[in-house]
N, C-alpha and C positions, 0 to 999 in steps of 0.2 A: 408358423405366423404370417399373416397378410401384411404385406408393408405397405405404407401409405401412398408410395408412388407406382405400385404395381398396376401396370395396365397403361403406363405413359411410356410410348416408345421415343427416344431421343437419337437422332442422327448426329454423331460427332464429328464435325470436320475440323477438329482443333489440335494443336501440336504445341511441343514445349511445355509449358507450366499453366498460364492463366486460364485457358479454355480447359484443358485436361482436370485442373483442380476444381472448376465447376462441375463438369459432367460426371467425375467420380464422386463427388458429394453426392448427386441426384442419385447414382448408381447404387450407393450404400443404402439409401433410404427406399429402394425397390424398382427404379425405374430401368426399362431394358434399354441400356445404352449401347447402340453400334458404333463402333470407332471405325470410320471409313478412312482406309489407308493406301497410298501408292503401291501396287505390286512390286516385291522385289526389295524395296527399301523401308517403307512405313515411315512413322513418326521419327524425326531425325535423331529423339533423345534415345531410341533404341540402341543407338552406336556410341551416344555422347558419355565419355568419362567411364568406359567399361572397366569393370574390375574382374571380369570373368570372360575370356574368349568365347566367341560364338554364343554367348547369351546375353539377353536384353539387359542393358544397363539400369541400376538401381533407379536412374533418373526417370527412365519410363516405368519400372515396375511399380514405384511409390506415388505414381500419378494416375495409374490406368488399372486400378484393380476393379474387379467386379463388371468390367465391361467385355463387349464381345468384338472381335475383329473381322472385318470384311475388307479384302482387298479389292480395290476397283479402280480402273483407268477411264476416268471421266472425259478424256479427250476422245474415247473411240465411241463411236454411234452406239454400239452395244452396251456400252459402260453408262451413257447416259441414259438408255432405256431402263436399266436397272435401277439407276437413282431416281427416276421419275417414278417407278413403282413404289420405290420405298418412300418417296416424299408423299406419295397419296396415302400411305398407311401409317405414317408417323405424326406425332404431336408437336415435335420441336427439332429445329435444326440449330445446331450451335457452331459458329464459325470463328476463327481468329485469323482469316487470310489478310492479307494487303488489301488496301482499299481498291475496290472495283474487280476482284478476283472471282467474285461468284456472277458477276455481270458477265464476265469474259467467258465463262464456262457455260454461259447459256441459261444460267439460273438467276435471274434478276428478282426482285421482291415481287415484280408484276408477275413473272412466270411461275413463281413460286405459289403466288395466292391464287393464281389460276389453277394451278394442280391441287392444291389444297388450300381452301379459303380459312380453314381453322388452325392452319401452320403457323407456330411462333418461331420467328427467326431471331436468334438471339446471337449478337456480334461482340467481340473484345476489339476495343479499338485503342490506338496510342493516345489520340485526342479526339475530342467529341467532333462531330460533323459541322464543318464551317469553321472550326479552328484554323488561325493563319498556319499552324504547324500540322495540319491533319493528314500532310503527305510524308511525314517523317515515320521512319521504321523505329518503333520503340523496344526495348527490351527493359529488363528490371531496373537496371541502374539510372538507365535513362528517364524512366518513370519518377523513380525517386528525386532525381534532380528537377524534374520539370513540375513535380507536384508540392515542393516546399520542403521535403522531409530532409534532403542533404544540406541544405543552408542552415537549418537549425539543430543539426546534429553534428556532435564532436566537440571540442574545447575551442574556447576563444582565441587562443593563440595559435590555432592550427586549421587547416583547410576543412570545406565542407567534408562530411563523411557519409558512406553509406552505410545503411543498416544491414545486418546479415538476415533480418526477417524479411521475407520476400513481401514487400509492401506494394510492389508494382504487380506482380504475378499472381501469385495465391490470393492475396487480398482482393485483387480485382475478379477473379473467379468467384469468390464467396458473394460479392455484390452482384455479379450476374446470376448467380443461382437465386438470389432473393428475386431479382427481377423477373426471372422465370416463372417462379412458383407465384408470383404475383399476376403474370399474364395468363397463367392457366387458371388462377381464380377468376380473373375477368372475362376469360372465354367461357368460363361457366355460365356467366350471366349474358352474356352478348352472343355467344355463338360464333365469334369472330376471333381470328389470330392476329398478332401484331408483331411489329418488329421491337426488340428490345436491345439497348446498346448500352455498354459500360465502356468508359475510356478509362486507361490506365492513370492519366493525370488526375481525372476526377477522383479516382478512388483512392490515391495517395493523399490528395488534398483532404478528403473527407477524414482520414486519420489523422490530419494535421490541424484539425479545426480549433484546437486549444492555441495554436501557435498564429492562426487568423485571429483569435481573442486576443492575443498579447500584442499583434501588431496595431490593433485600433486602441487598446490600452496604451501603448507607446506613444502613439500619436496625439493623445490627448493629454497625457501626464509627463510624457519625457522620459519616464524610466519605469524598471518592472521589478517591484519590490522582493520577488521571490527568486529572481536572478543571483547567482554568485557576483555579479558586477555591482549589486547594489549593496552598501551604500559608496563603495570607496572607488568603484570603477566608473567608467564613462559608457553611456548608449549613443549610438548612432541613431539613424532615422528607421532602422530595420531590427527586426527581431534577432538577438545575438543568438550564438551558440552557447548552451549552458552547461556544457559538461555532463555530470551526473545528477544534475540539480532535478527535483521534482517538477513534473509540469502541471500539478494541480495547486500549487500554492502552499503545498506542505514540504518544507526543507528536507532534503534528503541525500545521501551520498553513497559511493561505494567505499567501504573500508576494510582495511587490511586485517586479517587475523593471523592466528597462530600458522607459520608454515609459509607465509606469503614469498620468502626468499627463494623458495625452490619451487613452488607449486604457482603458477601465474593465476590461478582461479580460487585462491585461498582467500576469499573476500566475502562480505556480505553487503547488502544493500540496507541502510538504516534510514528510517523515515522518523522526523520529528513532527509529529501532530500535536497540535495546543492541548487537546482533550488528554493526551497520553504524556504529557510533560512531566506529571507528578508521578505515575510508574516509572518513567525513564529514569528519574532522579533516585527513586529508591532501587532500581536494579542496578545503577551504577555505584551504588553507594555514596551519594552526592545528594543526601536529604537536604543539606543547607540552601542547595539551589531553588527548591521549591518556592520560598517566599523571598528570595533574594529579587529587589528590583532590577537587577542588571541581567537576569535570566527568566523573571516571571511571565513575561509575555513575548509573543512573537516578535513583535517590533523592538523588544529591548534585545532579544537574542540575535535578531539577523546581524548587526554589526560585527558580532564576534562568533558567527557560526561556525568557522573554521576551527577556532580554539575549542568549541564545544565538541566538534567532531574529532579533534585531536585527543581530548580527554578519553572520548568513546572507544577511539582506537587502541591508545593506552591500555584500558579496561580488556580489549579484545586480544591483546598481545599472548596471552597464555592459553586461549581457547581457540579450538578448530572452528571453523565456520558452522558446522553441525552444532557442536557443543554452546556455541554462543545464541543460535537461534532458539535452541532447546530451553535456554535459559530464558530469554527475551519473549516468548511466546506465553510464557506463564505471567507476564506482566502486560500482555495484549498490546504490545508494541509492534507496530507494522515493520516487518523485516524479512529478509529470505537470503539464502545462501546463494551465492553465484554458482548454478548447476551447469556441468560442462555436458556435451552431449553423450559422452561414455556414461556418465552419472544417471543421465535421463533415461538412456536406453536401458538400464538395469534397475530402475526404480521400480521395487514391487508394487507401489500404489498405482503407478500409471499402466503396469501390465495388468492388475486387477480391474481396473475400470475400463480398458479396451483403448485407452489413448495411445499406448505403445503395443502393437500386434506383432507376432511373429505369424508370417504367412508361407506355406508350402508353395514352390514353384517347380514346374516339369523340367526346368533346364539348369537352373541355378540353385536347387536346394531351398531351404528357408531362409528368408530374409525379414529383417525388420522393417516396419512402416509404421507412419501415424496414422492410428483410426479416427473415428468419427470425435470430433471436439464438442459436438453436441449430443447431449444425453437424454434419454427419454424413459419415463417411468414404465412404459410398457413395450419397448422395443430396444434391443440392443442389437446395432447396425453389425452385420457378419462381414468381415473382409475377406474377399477372396483373390486369388492371383490375378495378375494382370495377363491378358491374352497374348499367346504367340501370334506371330505376324500371319493374318489370314486365317487364324484358327476356325473361325466359325463363318467362313465363306459359303461353304456348303449349305449349312444351317439355315443362314438368312435367305440365301437364294431360293431354298426350298419353303422356306415360309411364305415367299413373295409370289409361290405358285410356278416356279421353274421346275421342269423335270429333270432327271439324271441326265439325260440326252442333252436338254438345253444348257445345263452347267457344264458339260463335257465341251460343248461348242463354244460356249464363253470362254472356257480355258484355251481352246485352241487358237481364238484371235487374241489372246492374252488380254482380255477386258477384265479379268478377275485374277 
């Protein structure tokens, strides 16, 4: 089957997570992604958090599937010449170097545009150009703090909290992929390439937009009615941490189920939506709540919402999280079990949909990874193993017109 991005060649100068997440997604959809790595070492995540000696770490394999690996020393003249050839024949260059690194390599935007006017240069940055922190080195947790996620995550009596979800890294990669695809469509109309940049701070803030909504509401009225602090607590002049409250105006909380004393994940998330109040009362065996003035409206329920959650938790006491959800789903009540990574890895539905895939690898054997979260009616992205360091060097060089002798010479001067 022809894949939508077949024929698009991407130079992948990225490392760690944000950039590789972007280029991996494009590779799944058919782009020819050539990961350019330093000879002898490669992407730092090949060795980071290793679980099998002398095999690429899962950190690397799970972010670099479907790619080719070209080892290249761009500090050597011969390496620069190879890169110039590659640039002339490619559509996109993706990088997440520190500020000015490409310029110091001799590949400024002006030089890239000279070599290939149709080239799209896509960059992951910590902060946007011109930001007063644009010289700071940024990692996942730094981005979460700078983008507003940490200050609004956790409980009100505890410190700001980092999310386990990669809001700074993989989220930024997804944003950059959208930018690249948009620039490719734009090039079809103009014939020109352009620069595309996404900052980690901006990407985190984009996912925190409802908290920016809440900041403006708080400044106007002085309280936030859907937060646990209302009506008995106090509000300052900034959006507080709301624990496990729902962010969309529907009260919700994580509630204990049978076995919570020994299983730290024996919980469900339960949401009380206005239109679901009657089914909730029926499911809990509390039909008297349906028309009770103290419970009938969201405004009436809010002052004693935790008493309501307590009643629900008592109802859950003899039910596992899965049994509870199986009952509640019949009443169309928004809820979900708190699933562990082990449960997700073994979920047959996720295996069948391609969300969790098992991939054979030349050195480490089979491993699990996350497949495409985007589903298509006419395409099921195939996930193949990440490349060994330099695995495709000869293949890529040959495609650029280098002879066997040329490749031998490049190896002799250790340019590849």
